[in-house]
C-alpha positions as CSV (number, residue, x, y, z in Angstrom):
1,M,229.1,-5.8,82.0
2,T,228.0,-3.4,85.0
3,D,225.0,-0.5,83.7
4,G,227.4,2.1,85.0
5,D,230.1,0.4,82.2
6,T,227.4,-0.4,79.1
7,D,226.1,3.6,79.9
8,R,230.5,4.3,79.2
9,V,230.8,2.4,76.1
10,A,227.5,3.8,75.1
11,A,228.4,7.8,75.3
12,A,232.5,6.2,74.0
13,Y,231.1,5.1,70.7
14,R,229.1,8.2,70.6
15,R,232.2,9.5,70.6
16,L,233.9,8.5,68.0
17,R,231.1,7.7,66.0
18,T,230.2,12.2,65.7
19,A,234.1,12.6,65.7
20,A,234.5,9.8,62.1
21,R,230.4,11.6,60.8
22,T,231.2,15.2,61.8
23,R,234.9,14.2,60.2
24,T,236.6,16.6,63.4
25,P,238.4,14.8,65.2
26,C,237.3,14.1,69.6
27,A,238.8,14.1,72.9
28,P,240.6,10.9,73.7
29,V,237.5,8.1,75.2
30,R,239.8,6.6,78.2
31,D,237.8,9.3,80.6
32,L,234.7,7.7,80.2
33,I,236.9,3.8,79.8
34,G,239.8,4.0,81.4
35,P,243.7,4.1,79.6
36,D,243.8,0.5,79.7
37,D,240.2,-1.4,80.4
38,E,240.8,-3.9,76.8
39,K,237.2,-5.3,77.7
40,L,235.5,-1.9,77.5
41,A,237.6,-0.8,74.8
42,Y,236.6,-3.6,72.4
43,A,232.9,-3.9,73.1
44,V,233.5,0.4,72.0
45,Q,235.0,-1.2,68.9
46,S,232.1,-4.0,68.3
47,R,230.3,-1.5,68.7
48,L,231.1,0.9,65.9
49,T,232.2,-2.4,64.1
50,E,227.9,-3.1,64.1
51,A,227.7,0.6,62.8
52,R,229.5,0.3,59.6
53,I,227.8,-2.9,58.5
54,R,224.1,-1.3,59.1
55,D,225.2,2.0,57.4
56,G,226.3,-1.0,54.0
57,R,229.8,-1.5,54.9
58,R,231.0,-5.2,54.5
59,A,233.8,-6.8,56.4
60,V,236.9,-8.0,54.5
61,G,239.2,-8.7,57.0
62,R,241.0,-7.8,60.3
63,K,244.4,-5.6,60.9
64,V,247.1,-6.5,63.7
65,G,248.3,-2.8,65.3
66,L,250.9,-2.1,67.6
67,T,253.3,-5.8,66.5
68,S,256.3,-2.9,66.0
69,A,258.4,-1.7,69.0
70,A,259.0,1.6,66.9
71,V,255.5,1.9,66.4
72,Q,254.9,1.2,69.8
73,R,256.9,3.9,70.7
74,Q,255.1,6.2,68.6
75,L,252.9,6.3,70.5
76,G,253.8,5.0,74.0
77,V,252.0,2.2,74.2
78,D,253.0,-1.9,75.5
79,R,250.9,-4.8,73.3
80,P,249.3,-4.9,70.3
81,D,245.9,-4.6,69.4
82,F,243.3,-5.5,66.8
83,G,240.6,-4.6,64.4
84,M,238.2,-4.5,61.4
85,L,239.0,-4.2,57.4
86,F,236.0,-3.0,55.8
87,D,235.1,-3.1,51.5
88,D,235.1,0.8,51.4
89,M,239.1,0.9,53.4
90,A,240.9,-1.0,50.1
91,C,242.8,0.7,47.7
92,A,244.1,0.4,44.8
93,E,247.2,1.2,43.2
94,S,246.5,2.5,40.3
95,W,244.0,5.6,41.7
96,P,244.9,8.5,44.0
97,I,243.3,8.5,47.2
98,R,241.9,11.7,48.5
99,L,242.5,13.0,51.8
100,D,240.7,14.6,52.5
101,R,239.0,11.0,53.0
102,L,240.9,10.8,57.1
103,L,242.0,13.5,59.5
104,Q,245.4,12.9,60.8
105,P,246.3,10.1,58.6
106,R,250.3,8.0,58.9
107,V,252.0,5.7,56.9
108,E,253.1,2.2,57.3
109,A,254.3,-0.5,55.4
110,E,253.4,-4.1,55.8
111,V,253.3,-8.1,55.0
112,A,250.0,-8.8,54.3
113,F,247.7,-12.2,54.0
114,V,244.6,-13.4,52.5
115,L,243.3,-17.1,53.7
116,R,242.6,-19.6,52.7
117,D,241.4,-21.6,56.0
118,D,239.2,-20.7,58.8
119,I,241.0,-20.6,61.6
120,T,239.1,-21.6,64.4
121,D,241.4,-23.8,67.4
122,P,242.0,-21.3,70.4
123,A,246.1,-22.3,70.9
124,V,247.1,-22.6,67.2
125,T,250.5,-21.7,66.8
126,A,253.1,-20.0,64.2
127,A,253.4,-22.5,62.0
128,A,250.0,-24.6,61.8
129,V,248.4,-21.1,60.8
130,R,250.9,-21.0,58.4
131,K,249.0,-23.1,56.2
132,R,245.8,-21.4,56.5
133,V,247.6,-19.0,54.4
134,A,246.3,-18.9,50.5
135,Y,249.2,-16.2,49.6
136,A,250.7,-13.1,50.8
137,A,251.5,-9.3,49.6
138,A,252.9,-6.5,50.0
139,A,250.7,-3.2,51.8
140,L,250.5,0.4,52.9
141,E,248.1,0.8,55.3
142,I,247.5,3.8,55.9
143,V,246.6,4.4,59.9
144,D,244.4,6.9,61.5
145,S,242.6,8.4,64.4
146,R,239.6,9.7,65.7
147,I,241.2,10.5,68.6
148,A,243.0,14.2,68.2
149,G,246.4,15.1,68.0
150,W,246.8,11.2,67.8
151,D,246.7,11.9,71.9
152,I,246.0,7.9,72.8
153,T,246.8,5.5,75.3
154,F,246.3,2.0,74.7
155,A,242.3,1.8,75.6
156,D,241.8,4.3,72.9
157,T,243.2,2.7,70.0
158,V,240.9,-0.5,70.5
159,A,238.2,1.6,70.8
160,D,239.1,3.7,67.6
161,N,239.4,0.5,65.2
162,G,242.8,0.3,65.9
163,S,243.3,3.3,64.3
164,S,242.1,2.0,61.1
165,G,242.3,4.3,57.6
166,L,242.1,2.7,54.1
167,F,244.6,-0.1,52.6
168,V,246.8,-0.7,49.5
169,L,247.6,-4.3,48.5
170,G,249.9,-4.9,46.5
171,A,250.0,-6.9,42.9
172,D,251.8,-9.3,43.8
173,H,251.0,-13.0,45.3
174,V,253.2,-15.3,46.8
175,S,252.7,-18.2,47.6
176,L,255.0,-18.6,51.5
177,D,256.4,-22.0,50.0
178,A,258.4,-19.7,48.5
179,F,258.4,-16.7,51.0
180,E,259.7,-16.2,54.5
181,P,257.4,-13.3,56.4
182,A,260.8,-13.5,59.5
183,A,263.2,-12.2,56.5
184,V,261.9,-9.5,54.3
185,Q,263.2,-6.3,54.7
186,M,261.1,-3.2,53.6
187,T,262.2,0.2,52.6
188,M,259.6,2.8,52.1
189,S,260.1,5.8,50.6
190,V,257.6,9.0,50.0
191,N,258.6,11.0,46.8
192,S,262.1,9.1,46.4
193,A,263.6,9.7,49.4
194,V,263.1,6.4,51.8
195,A,261.5,7.5,55.0
196,S,261.1,4.1,56.2
197,T,262.9,1.0,56.8
198,G,262.3,-2.3,58.8
199,S,261.8,-5.9,59.0
200,G,259.8,-8.9,59.1
201,R,261.4,-9.7,62.3
202,A,259.7,-6.2,64.1
203,C,256.6,-7.7,63.5
204,L,256.1,-9.5,66.5
205,G,259.5,-11.3,65.8
206,D,258.0,-12.8,63.1
207,P,254.2,-11.5,60.9
208,L,253.0,-15.6,61.4
209,R,253.7,-15.1,65.0
210,A,251.1,-11.7,64.8
211,L,248.8,-14.1,62.7
212,A,248.6,-16.6,65.0
213,W,248.9,-13.8,67.7
214,L,245.6,-12.4,65.6
215,A,243.6,-15.6,65.3
216,R,243.9,-16.3,69.0
217,T,242.3,-12.8,69.8
218,A,239.6,-13.4,67.5
219,V,238.9,-17.2,68.6
220,C,238.5,-15.7,72.4
221,H,236.4,-12.7,70.9
222,G,234.2,-15.6,69.3
223,N,234.1,-14.0,66.3
224,P,237.1,-16.4,64.3
225,L,238.9,-16.0,61.2
226,R,237.7,-17.5,57.7
227,A,238.9,-18.1,54.3
228,G,239.1,-14.9,52.2
229,E,239.7,-12.5,55.1
230,I,242.6,-9.7,54.4
231,V,244.6,-10.1,57.9
232,L,247.2,-6.8,57.7
233,S,250.3,-8.6,60.2
234,G,251.8,-5.2,61.5
235,A,253.4,-1.9,60.9
236,L,257.5,-3.5,60.1
237,G,258.6,0.8,61.1
238,P,258.2,3.5,62.1
239,M,255.4,5.4,60.2
240,V,254.7,8.5,58.0
241,P,252.6,10.8,58.2
242,L,250.8,11.7,55.2
243,T,250.3,15.6,53.4
244,P,249.0,16.0,49.9
245,G,250.8,15.4,47.2
246,M,253.2,12.7,48.4
247,R,254.5,9.3,46.3
248,V,254.8,6.2,48.6
249,R,255.9,3.5,47.8
250,A,257.0,0.5,50.3
251,H,259.4,-2.4,48.6
252,L,259.5,-5.3,50.4
253,T,263.0,-8.2,49.4
254,G,260.6,-11.8,48.5
255,L,256.9,-9.4,48.2
256,G,257.7,-6.9,46.1
257,T,256.2,-3.7,46.3
258,V,253.0,-1.7,46.7
259,Q,252.9,2.0,46.3
260,A,250.1,4.7,46.2
261,V,250.1,8.4,45.7
262,F,248.1,10.0,48.1
263,T,245.9,13.4,47.0
264,T,242.7,15.8,47.7
265,P,240.2,17.0,45.5
266,V,240.6,21.1,43.3
267,T,239.5,22.9,45.3
268,K,236.4,25.4,43.6
269,G,238.0,28.0,41.0
270,G,241.2,25.8,41.8
271,S,243.3,24.7,39.0
């Protein structure tokens, strides 16, 4: 990068880092790095990753974003991206999730993969990555944006760690010998009312294709996928905005269910 590029990346990093620290959404960063500059956007994301690791967080996997045509239409973007998953982003089904941890949360249902082996082949295919998966699970991804009003372009969401927030994994661990990711049918309900539906084929045609895309891209970025990592492969249907009191339950055929309850802490003097 040129000195000018380095300065722009640093400014975008500071804007997003400040938004996360102060819990105050910020302006988009495309005025600094451009709306479509993939190289600069991932450079910002990398700086944010390094900062989280310095803060004591541990990387536990990756997320693929923008794989669903429905979500691409919602956000006005046209290609996949990826972000990092950290240990403090993982949430248990059994504990309510406090929405004050987030700024502008939305939820989507996905197929998650946990890897058995490293993936270092820069030309790996969907058929080949299938053999590297230990198991799949139903997942909820709670996406979030540090950018006010979700006013994002491709570069904005990439820089902001793929608009990541939190995630929840279902209890059932299913071998790919017994499960076909492309064939999954998803129904996500909020407070018992259906709020989103979709299928495995909505995720780049097959969640395994999304995993293969991520594996190839990760190698190109010099940070290959490793054994034990969790991969959220991308939304199967439209995102749903979250508000306190929501109970979200997603059923994925062949993978079972995953659920979460969203709340806010009782304020002083509350009941």
